[in-house]
N, C-alpha and C positions, 0 to 999 in steps of 0.2 A: 615211280615217277615222283620227282621232287614237288613238294607243295608250293604253289605260287603264292607269295605274300604280297598283298595289295596295300600300299601305304594309304592310310586314311587321311583324307584332306581336312585341314582345319578350316574354321570359318574365315571368310574373306574379310578384308578391312571394312567393307560396306556393312557386312552382317554384324561385325563387332560394334560399329558405330550405331547401328540400328538398336542393338541390345542396350547400348549405353544410354541413348536418348529415351528408350522405353523405361529404363531404370529411373531416370530423372522424373519422368511423368508419374511413376509409381510413388516416388518420394513426395512429389507435390500432392498427389491424391491422398496418401496416408497421413502425412505430417503437415500438409498445408504450406510447405516451403516452395517458393517459386523456382521454376526451372532455371530462369536467368540467374538467380542468386547462386544456386548450386553450381551452375556452369562456370560462373566467375570464380568460385572457390576451388573447383576442380582444376580450372586453368592455372590458378596460382599454385596449386599442389603439384601439377605436372612440371611446371617451370622450376619450382623449388627443388623437386626431386632430381631433375636433370642437373641443376647447378650444384647439387650436393655431391654428385659423382664426377662433375667436370668443373673444377675450381676456376678454370680460365674463362668460362662462359660468362657473358655479360647480359645486356638487355636486348640481345639479338635473337632471343628465342620467342617464337610466336605460335599461338594455338589457333588453328583455323577450324571453326565449328559451324556446320550448317545442318540443322535438323531436317530440313526439307529434302536435302540431297543425301542424308545419312553420311555426312562428311565430318571426320574428326581427325585432324592431322597436327603433328607438332613439326614445326619448320624452323631450321636454323639459317639465318641470313649472314653471309660472310663476304667481306670485301676481297676483290681479286687483286692480288699483289704479286710483285716479282719474287720477294723473299718472305716466307712465312715466319712470323715471330710467335703468333698465338694461333694454333690450329682451330680454336673454337670461335674465333672472330675473323680469321683470314683464310684464304685458300689461294694456292699458287695458280698462275695463269695456265700452266701446263695441265694441272689436274682439272681445272674448270673446263678447259677445252675438250676434255675427253667426253664430257656430257653436252656441253654447249660450244660447238666449234667456233661460233662467231663472237664469243665473249671477249672483252677488252679489259686492259688494266683499269682499275678504278670502278669497274662495274660491281654490282651486288648480286650474288647468286643465292638462290634458296634451295635447300636440300631437306628432304623429309627425314625425320628422326623416328626410329622405331621404338615405341615405348616398351616393347617386350624386352628390349636389350638393357633396360635399367637394372641396376644392381639391387640387392636385397635391402640395403639401407635406404636407398633412394625410394624404393617402393613403400617402405614403412613410413618415410617422410610424407609421401603423397597420401597414404591412408590416414595418417594422423591429421593432416590439414583438412581432409574431407570430413572426418568425424568431428573435428573442431568446428568446421563450418556449419554442420548440421546442428550441433549443440548451441552454437551462437545464434542461429536462426530461431531455434526453439525458445531460447531465453528471450530474444527480442519479441517474439510473438506473445509469450507469457507476460512480459513487461507491458507491452502495448495493451493487451487485453485487460489486465487488472489495474493499470493506471487509470483507465476510464471508469473503474468501479471503486476508486478511492472514496471514502466516506459514504459508502453504500452498504446495504445489508445483503448478504449472499448466503446460500445454503451450502453445506458440505457434509461429508461423511467421515466419521472418526475411523481411521484405519489402524491406528496403533496408540497405545498408552505407554509412555516411557516409565518403566518401573522405578527408575532412579529418582526422577524429579516430578513425576506426575503430569508432565506436559502431554498435551493431546496432539497427535499428528492428524491433520484434517485434509482430506482431498477436496479441493474446491475447483469450480469451473465446469465447463461442459464442452463436448465435442473435442476438437484438437487442442484447445487452450485449457488444459488441465494441469494443475500443479499441486504440490503438497505444502501446506502451511502449518506452522507450529503455534499452538495456543498454549503459552506458558501458564504456570499456576497463578501468577499475579494478574493475569488477564481473564481468569476463570472466576465465576461467581461462587463464593463460598457456600457450600451446601449442595451445589449441583453435582450430580454423579453421572458419568457417561461410561459406556462400554463400546468395544469395537463393533462397528456396523451401525451405530446410532447416527441419525441425521441431526445436524446442529446448525443453528443460525448464528452467524458471526458478522461483526462489523469490520470492514476493511479500513484500518487506520492509515496505512502508508504502504507504498511499494518501493523497495530499495534495490539497487544494483550493487553487488560487491563481487569479490573474486570467486565466490561460490555460485554465482548466478543471480537470479531474481528471487528476492525474498518478499513475500507478502505478509505484512504485519497485521494480525487479526486480534479481535478482542470481544469478550462478552461483558466486560465491565464498563466500557466507554459510554458516556451519556448519549453519544450519537446513535447508539443502538436503539435506545428508547425513542429518540426523536424520529428515526426512520420507521419504527413500528407504528407510531401515531400517524405518520404520513400515509402508510399503507392502509390503516384501519379507518381513518377519518377523511372522507372525500373533501370536506371543506378545507382541510389543511393542504391536501394534494392540489386542490384548485386555487389556492392562494387567498381564499376568503378569510380563513383563520390563520394567523401567524403564530409560530412559537418564537417568542421574543427572547426568552432565556430559559436555560435548563441546567440543573445540576443533579448529581447523583452519587449516592454511596451504594454501590452495587450489592444486591441481595437484601438490602434493608429498606432504603427509601429514596424516592426521586421527587424533586420539586420542579414544576414546570409552569412558567408564566405565559399565558396566551392572550392574543388580542384579535378582535374582529374588525375587518375593514368595512363590514356591512352592519349598520346599527340594528338591523332586524335579525341578525344572527347572534345568538348567545355563544361565545367562544367556549365557555366551560361546558355548557350543555351539549355542544357539538362533539366535544372530546369524550364526554362521559357516555353519551348515547342513551337510547331508550332503556330505562331501567338498568343503566350501567353496563349495557351489553358491550359497547366498544372498549371502555377502559378495562372491563373484566377480562376480555380476550387478551389484552396486553399484559395485565397482571398475571394471567395464567402462563403466558409465554415467559415471563420473568420469574416464575416459580414462587409467586405470592408476594413479590416486592411491593411495598406500599407506594402509591403515586398520588401526590398532592397537586391538583391543578388549580391555579389561581389566575385571577384576571390582572393583566399588566396595567399599570397606570403611570402616567407622566408625573403625577404628584408623588414625591418620595414618601411622604407620611402614609398615604393610602397604600402605596406599593409595599412598604415594609410591613404594615399591619396585616395585609393579605398574605404576605410571605410567611408569617409566623403561624398560619393556620396549622393545626386545628384550634390553637389557643385564641381566646378573645383578647383584644387589645383595647385599653382605655384611651391611651394617647401616645402619639409619636412626636418627639421634639427633635428636628434636625439641628445639629450643632454647627458652629461657625466654620469648621474646616470643609464643609460640604461633602464629607465622606463618612461621617459618623452621625448617629442619632441615639436618643435616649427613649426607651419604650417603657411604658407603665402598663402592667396587667393586673387583673384581680388577684388577690392573695391565693385563691385556690387554683389559679391558672399558671402560677409561676413555673412549677415543675413541668407542666405541659408545654409551655412556651420554650423553655430551655431544652426539653427532650432528654431522652436517655443518653447519658454521657455527653450532653450538650449538642446532640445531633440536630435537633430541630432548629436551634439558633444558628448553628454552624452552616446548615444548608440554606437558611434564609439569608444569611450574610453573603454567601457565595452567589445566590440567585440575584440579589439586588445590587451587590457591589458596595454595600454599606457595612461599616462596623456597628454592631448593635449592642447597646448596653441595656439589659433588661432588669427592671426593678418591679417588685410587687407594690401594690397601692400603699400598703402600710409602711413599707420600706422607703418609698419615695416621700411620703408625708413626714416620716421621722427625719429623713435627710434634709428636707426643706425646713423643718423646725429648728434643727441644729444650725443650719446655715443662717437663719434669721437671728438666732440667739448669739451667734459668735461675735458680732460687733459689740454688743453690750458687755459681754464677758471680757473682751479686750479692754473696754473703757474702764471698767472697775479695776482691772489689773493695773492700768496706768495710774489711777487715783491712789491705789494702795502704795505703789512705788513712790509717788509724790509725798504722801503722808510720812512714810518712813524716812524720806530724805529730810523733811522739815524737822521731824523729831530729833534726828541725828544732829 
């Protein structure tokens, strides 16, 4: 007896649509991409796919989607005409009446298109548009997430170290908004060494969009990193009682910071230093031993510049006429301290205050003053000599 073969029934259109909407819900749950956004992208993909295989098709393709009814259909709308010039936008009266007997010339009839009949190229087009839609949504999510964190301090994990240039690949973010940022060598603090798996704190400098997606620019050398560390460690700064008026930094070596208190009963320097230096020591440890000079901001340029040259003592500060420069006199034994190694202390003080600073030792300033006083007399004698020679001649 011949074996009876029963043809297995495939899923119904309603079942297909149900699976489709469940897939959208899964994407939303796992990637945080809204169903409505993905449905719009998929709609565009299906229409693009159909047009790819049917060059005459126009804007008469419509996707009907209803998640509640598990309805997903592609419909083509065609004008009823006597003579068909374009079968993708027009249908003859005779053909239309086979389905709709009462249809008239000039009416518009809708027919369902089976997406299963799409060609291979069209299907690839649809797939590419869907993938692109997901990637675009993910990039937008990353951009929105990290744009709000610009100029903030965030933690990350070193995932890879580029052996060619030493750049660190750092995974930052949490939950669904996770991305990989690159910390180039010029944004790393000299002397700091990391390995894969290490946690690292970085400062978000900028978030950019380019052809490769969203790029989060991070740094360990930016002065903003030190500023945010103080805001986290010092409640008075976080609350706005103490303000950081100016800050400058040479990463890994020294930072200078000018602070001001809005409350006369609160010492701004003491608040930043903490009991027995607890607060500032925590920050110095995070910075790998980098020195931090905390000075009191002043509206008086002379007082401000003198404080900025700490730890050196300053005898006098003379602002010059241009309003952007000053001459500073320090004790002879403090000159090298005021200038600093390779000019660092003077350089940072100038950046902090915005003044060009000319530093002189006490003896050097006195010698310069003596020469300046003597110069007019020397010129006078020189004129008399010239006059005598002229008379003798």
